[in-house]
N, C-alpha and C positions, 0 to 999 in steps of 0.2 A: 678223280682225275679224268681229264677230257682229252680225247684224241680226235683231231680233225684233219681234213685235207682240202686244199683248193683244187686238187686234180680230179677228184670224183666225190660224189655225195654218198653217204652211207646207204646201202641197199640198192645203189644204182650201178649201171654198167661201167666198167673201167674203160676209158678210151684206149684205142689201139696203140697210141704212141708209148704206152706203158707196158706193152705186151712183148713177149719173146717171139710170138707168132701171130700173124694177122691173116685174114681170109684172102685167098687168091682164086679167082674163077677158073684159071687154067690148071693149077696144081694143088688146089684146096688150101694150101698154107705156104706162106713165105715169111722170112724173118721180118720182125718189126723194129721200131726204133729202140725198144727195150730200155726206156728211161725209167728210173725210179720215180714214183710219184712224190709230190710234196706232202710232208706230214708235219703237223704242229701239235704241241701238247701244252697243257696248263693244269693248275690245281693239283700238283702232285703232293702227297702227304708229307707232313713233318717227319723227319728221320730218313727221308729218301737219300741214298748215297749215290746210286747209279740206276740207269734204266736199261732194260733189255727189250729189244724189238724182234718179233718173229712174224713172218708172213707165211701162211700156209693155205693150200687148196684142200678143202675137206670133201671133195667129190671125185677123187681119183679112182678109176676102175681098178678093181682088185684082180681082175683077170685080163691079160693082154690079147687074148685070142682074136678079138674083133677090132682092136684099136687101129685106126687109120687104114682099114682094109676096104678096097673098092667093092661095092655091091653089098656091103654089110654095115650094120650100125651097132653101137655099144648101147645095149638096152638100159633104160632107166632103172629096171628092176635089179640090175647087178649090184651086189654089195660094194660099198665105197670105202676108200681109205684116205690117207693124208699124204700130201706132197709138200715139202718145205721149199719155199722160194727165196727166203731171206732170213738170216740169223745174224743179229748184231748185239754185242754186249758192251758194257762199260761206257754207256752214253752219259754224258754230263747233263743232268736235268735242266740246268740253267740255259742251255743252248736254245731251248724252246721250239726248235724245228729242224727238219732235214729238208733242204731245198730240192726242188725238182731237178733231176738229172745230175745232182751233185755226187752221187755214188755209182751211177750206172747210166751209160748211153751207148747203145749199139750191142749187137750180139758178138761175143768174142769166142771164136772156135777154141775149144779145149779149156775155156773158162778164164776169167780174170784172176790173175795170181796175186795182185796187190790192189784190190779195189779201193777206190777213194772212200772216205768216210769222215765223220766228225773227229776232231782231234781227241786222241786218247781212246777211241773206240776200237773194237776188234770185230771182224766179221768171219763167220764160219762158212762151211760148205753147204750148198743147197742140193736138192735131190736131182738136179740135172747131172750131177756127178755119176749117179748110178744109172740114170736113164741112157746116157751116151756111152756107157762103159764098153760096149762091144762095137762102137762105131770108130773105124780107123781115122776118120777125118775130124771127129768131134770129141773123142774121149779125152778126159782130163779132169782136173779138180775145179769145180765151179764154185768160186768164192763170191760172197756178196749177193747182190740182187740180180735175179733173172726172172722176168715177168711171166704172165700167163701164156700157156700154149696147150690148151686141152685138146684131146683127140677131135679131129675135124668131123668125125662121124658120130660123136656122142650125143645121145638124146637128152642128156642132163645138162642143165645150166650150172656151171661151176661157180662156187663161192670162194672168194679169196679174203681171208681174215688177217688183218694187220692188228697185232696185239702188242700193246706196250705194257711192260711190267715195271712198277716202281719197287726197287729192292733196297735192303739195308746193307748191301755189300759194296765195299769200295772197289772190289775187283771180282768179277765172276770167276769161280774156280774151275775153269776149263782151259785146256791148252791145245796147241797145234791146230789141226784142221777139225775143229769141233763141229758137231751137228746140232740140229734143233732138239731132238730128244735128249741129248747130253746136257744141253743148256737147261731145259725144263727140269731135269733131274737135279741139276746143280743148284737151282734157285728155290727148290722146294723148301718151305719153311722160312724163306727170306723175302717173300712178296708182301709188300704193304698195300698195294692197290694195283688194279689193272684196268686198261681201257681198250676198247675194240672198235675197229672200223672195218666194215665188210663191203666189198664190191663184187660184182658178177662179171662173167665173161664167157663167151662161147665162140667157136669157129664154125659151128654148124648153122647155116643160113635158116634152117627150119626151127631153130630154138630161139625163142623170144624171151625178153625179160632183162 
Protein backbone atom coordinates (compact mmCIF):
# COMPACT_ATOMS: atom_id res chain seq x y z
CA UNK A 1 0.00 0.00 0.00
CA UNK A 2 1.26 3.47 -0.86
CA UNK A 3 0.50 6.80 0.85
CA UNK A 4 1.48 10.03 -0.92
CA UNK A 5 0.81 13.75 -0.70
CA UNK A 6 0.95 16.66 -3.09
CA UNK A 7 1.23 18.95 -0.03
CA UNK A 8 4.68 17.84 1.14
CA UNK A 9 7.29 15.21 0.30
CA UNK A 10 8.22 12.35 2.57
CA UNK A 11 11.01 13.42 4.93
CA UNK A 12 10.62 17.10 4.05
CA UNK A 13 9.30 20.09 5.98
CA UNK A 14 5.53 20.58 6.15
CA UNK A 15 4.51 24.00 4.75
CA UNK A 16 3.13 26.48 7.27
CA UNK A 17 -0.35 26.55 5.75
CA UNK A 18 -0.89 23.06 7.16
CA UNK A 19 0.18 24.07 10.69
CA UNK A 20 -1.81 25.12 13.74
CA UNK A 21 0.99 27.55 14.63
CA UNK A 22 3.51 29.47 12.50
CA UNK A 23 6.53 31.55 13.46
CA UNK A 24 6.03 35.18 14.38
CA UNK A 25 9.01 37.47 15.06
CA UNK A 26 7.14 39.54 17.65
CA UNK A 27 5.44 36.84 19.71
CA UNK A 28 7.23 33.64 18.61
CA UNK A 29 4.00 31.99 17.37
CA UNK A 30 0.65 32.89 15.86
CA UNK A 31 -2.14 30.75 14.50
CA UNK A 32 -1.68 29.37 11.01
CA UNK A 33 -4.11 28.40 8.24
CA UNK A 34 -4.40 24.94 9.84
CA UNK A 35 -5.41 23.21 6.61
CA UNK A 36 -5.31 19.44 6.38
CA UNK A 37 -2.81 18.31 3.74
CA UNK A 38 -3.80 16.36 0.65
CA UNK A 39 -3.31 12.61 1.08
CA UNK A 40 -3.68 9.95 -1.60
CA UNK A 41 -3.42 6.17 -1.39
CA UNK A 42 -3.25 3.18 -3.71
CA UNK A 43 -2.50 -0.54 -3.82
CA UNK A 44 -4.45 -1.52 -0.71
CA UNK A 45 -4.58 -5.30 -0.20
CA UNK A 46 -7.39 -7.63 -1.15
CA UNK A 47 -9.81 -7.99 1.72
CA UNK A 48 -9.56 -4.37 2.84
CA UNK A 49 -12.94 -3.21 4.13
CA UNK A 50 -12.02 0.19 5.62
CA UNK A 51 -9.05 2.45 6.25
CA UNK A 52 -7.87 4.17 9.42
CA UNK A 53 -5.77 7.34 9.35
CA UNK A 54 -3.68 8.60 12.24
CA UNK A 55 -1.30 11.56 12.37
CA UNK A 56 1.04 11.90 15.33
CA UNK A 57 4.06 13.88 16.44
CA UNK A 58 6.69 11.53 17.89
CA UNK A 59 8.92 14.27 19.38
CA UNK A 60 6.75 15.84 22.09
CA UNK A 61 8.60 16.91 25.28
CA UNK A 62 7.69 14.70 28.22
CA UNK A 63 8.31 17.51 30.74
CA UNK A 64 6.61 20.90 30.26
CA UNK A 65 8.90 22.93 32.55
CA UNK A 66 10.78 24.76 29.77
CA UNK A 67 8.10 24.71 27.06
CA UNK A 68 7.56 28.16 25.50
CA UNK A 69 9.42 29.90 28.33
CA UNK A 70 11.40 33.06 27.58
CA UNK A 71 15.15 32.70 28.04
CA UNK A 72 14.99 28.91 28.14
CA UNK A 73 15.06 26.07 25.63
CA UNK A 74 13.63 22.56 25.53
CA UNK A 75 16.79 20.42 25.30
CA UNK A 76 17.09 17.73 22.66
CA UNK A 77 18.23 15.34 25.40
CA UNK A 78 14.77 15.39 27.00
CA UNK A 79 12.83 12.12 26.59
CA UNK A 80 10.08 12.41 24.01
CA UNK A 81 6.50 11.21 23.77
CA UNK A 82 3.60 11.20 21.30
CA UNK A 83 0.94 13.81 20.45
CA UNK A 84 -2.01 12.82 18.25
CA UNK A 85 -3.03 15.41 15.64
CA UNK A 86 -5.62 13.48 13.62
CA UNK A 87 -7.64 10.30 14.09
CA UNK A 88 -10.06 9.11 11.40
CA UNK A 89 -11.77 5.74 10.99
CA UNK A 90 -14.17 4.03 8.56
CA UNK A 91 -12.61 5.54 5.43
CA UNK A 92 -13.80 3.99 2.17
CA UNK A 93 -10.68 2.68 0.34
CA UNK A 94 -12.08 3.46 -3.09
CA UNK A 95 -12.14 7.20 -2.40
CA UNK A 96 -8.42 7.25 -3.16
CA UNK A 97 -7.66 10.57 -1.50
CA UNK A 98 -8.48 13.28 1.00
CA UNK A 99 -8.29 16.69 -0.66
CA UNK A 100 -6.37 19.62 0.81
CA UNK A 101 -8.45 21.70 3.25
CA UNK A 102 -11.45 19.39 2.84
CA UNK A 103 -11.43 18.41 6.53
CA UNK A 104 -9.88 21.43 8.25
CA UNK A 105 -9.17 25.07 7.48
CA UNK A 106 -8.43 27.60 10.20
CA UNK A 107 -8.01 27.31 13.97
CA UNK A 108 -11.32 26.91 15.79
CA UNK A 109 -11.23 27.96 19.46
CA UNK A 110 -12.57 25.13 21.66
CA UNK A 111 -12.23 22.76 18.71
CA UNK A 112 -14.27 21.68 15.70
CA UNK A 113 -17.36 19.81 16.89
CA UNK A 114 -18.46 18.43 13.53
CA UNK A 115 -15.35 18.31 11.35
CA UNK A 116 -15.86 17.68 7.66
CA UNK A 117 -14.61 14.39 6.29
CA UNK A 118 -15.14 11.69 3.65
CA UNK A 119 -18.67 10.27 3.54
CA UNK A 120 -19.13 7.55 6.14
CA UNK A 121 -15.93 8.34 8.03
CA UNK A 122 -15.73 9.31 11.70
CA UNK A 123 -13.10 11.47 13.41
CA UNK A 124 -11.87 11.28 16.98
CA UNK A 125 -10.38 13.82 19.35
CA UNK A 126 -6.79 14.97 19.00
CA UNK A 127 -4.43 15.87 21.83
CA UNK A 128 -5.09 19.61 21.72
CA UNK A 129 -8.07 18.59 23.87
CA UNK A 130 -5.73 17.90 26.77
CA UNK A 131 -3.25 20.65 25.91
CA UNK A 132 -5.87 23.40 26.19
CA UNK A 133 -7.79 21.84 29.09
CA UNK A 134 -6.85 24.61 31.53
CA UNK A 135 -7.22 27.52 29.10
CA UNK A 136 -10.55 29.37 29.60
CA UNK A 137 -10.50 30.74 26.03
CA UNK A 138 -9.40 27.59 24.20
CA UNK A 139 -10.52 24.58 26.25
CA UNK A 140 -12.83 22.10 24.54
CA UNK A 141 -12.97 18.90 22.52
CA UNK A 142 -10.72 19.14 19.49
CA UNK A 143 -12.09 16.77 16.85
CA UNK A 144 -10.52 16.05 13.49
CA UNK A 145 -7.29 17.55 12.18
CA UNK A 146 -5.31 20.25 13.93
CA UNK A 147 -1.80 20.66 12.60
CA UNK A 148 1.72 21.14 13.97
CA UNK A 149 2.49 23.62 16.72
CA UNK A 150 5.63 22.41 18.52
CA UNK A 151 7.19 24.52 21.30
CA UNK A 152 8.83 27.58 19.76
CA UNK A 153 11.93 27.07 21.93
CA UNK A 154 12.42 23.35 21.24
CA UNK A 155 15.89 22.31 20.10
CA UNK A 156 14.44 19.23 18.40
CA UNK A 157 13.00 19.06 14.89
CA UNK A 158 9.56 17.45 15.20
CA UNK A 159 8.44 14.57 12.98
CA UNK A 160 4.80 14.18 11.98
CA UNK A 161 3.81 10.69 10.89
CA UNK A 162 0.69 10.21 8.76
CA UNK A 163 -0.07 6.49 8.99
CA UNK A 164 -2.77 4.77 6.96
CA UNK A 165 -3.97 1.32 8.03
CA UNK A 166 -5.88 -1.07 5.77
CA UNK A 167 -8.23 -3.14 7.93
CA UNK A 168 -10.65 -6.03 7.50
CA UNK A 169 -13.25 -4.15 9.56
CA UNK A 170 -16.48 -2.78 8.10
CA UNK A 171 -16.64 -0.42 11.08
CA UNK A 172 -13.95 0.36 13.62
CA UNK A 173 -15.27 -0.69 17.08
CA UNK A 174 -14.87 2.67 18.82
CA UNK A 175 -17.60 5.06 19.87
CA UNK A 176 -18.10 8.64 21.06
CA UNK A 177 -15.08 10.91 21.32
CA UNK A 178 -12.50 8.20 20.71
CA UNK A 179 -8.73 8.76 20.84
CA UNK A 180 -5.72 7.59 18.86
CA UNK A 181 -4.65 4.95 21.42
CA UNK A 182 -8.21 3.61 21.58
CA UNK A 183 -8.29 3.20 17.81
CA UNK A 184 -4.91 1.49 17.70
CA UNK A 185 -6.09 -0.96 20.36
CA UNK A 186 -9.35 -1.58 18.48
CA UNK A 187 -7.70 -2.44 15.15
CA UNK A 188 -5.06 -4.72 16.63
CA UNK A 189 -5.26 -8.04 14.80
CA UNK A 190 -7.28 -6.50 11.97
CA UNK A 191 -4.55 -4.64 10.06
CA UNK A 192 -3.79 -6.01 6.60
CA UNK A 193 -1.23 -3.38 5.61
CA UNK A 194 -0.01 0.06 6.56
CA UNK A 195 1.68 2.96 4.81
CA UNK A 196 3.47 5.95 6.30
CA UNK A 197 4.34 9.47 5.20
CA UNK A 198 6.49 11.65 7.46
CA UNK A 199 6.95 15.41 7.43
CA UNK A 200 8.96 17.69 9.71
CA UNK A 201 8.20 21.02 11.36
CA UNK A 202 9.67 23.50 13.83
CA UNK A 203 8.84 26.97 15.15
CA UNK A 204 12.40 27.49 16.37
CA UNK A 205 14.37 29.59 13.83
CA UNK A 206 17.57 27.92 15.03
CA UNK A 207 16.36 24.45 14.03
CA UNK A 208 16.91 23.40 10.43
CA UNK A 209 15.82 20.38 8.50
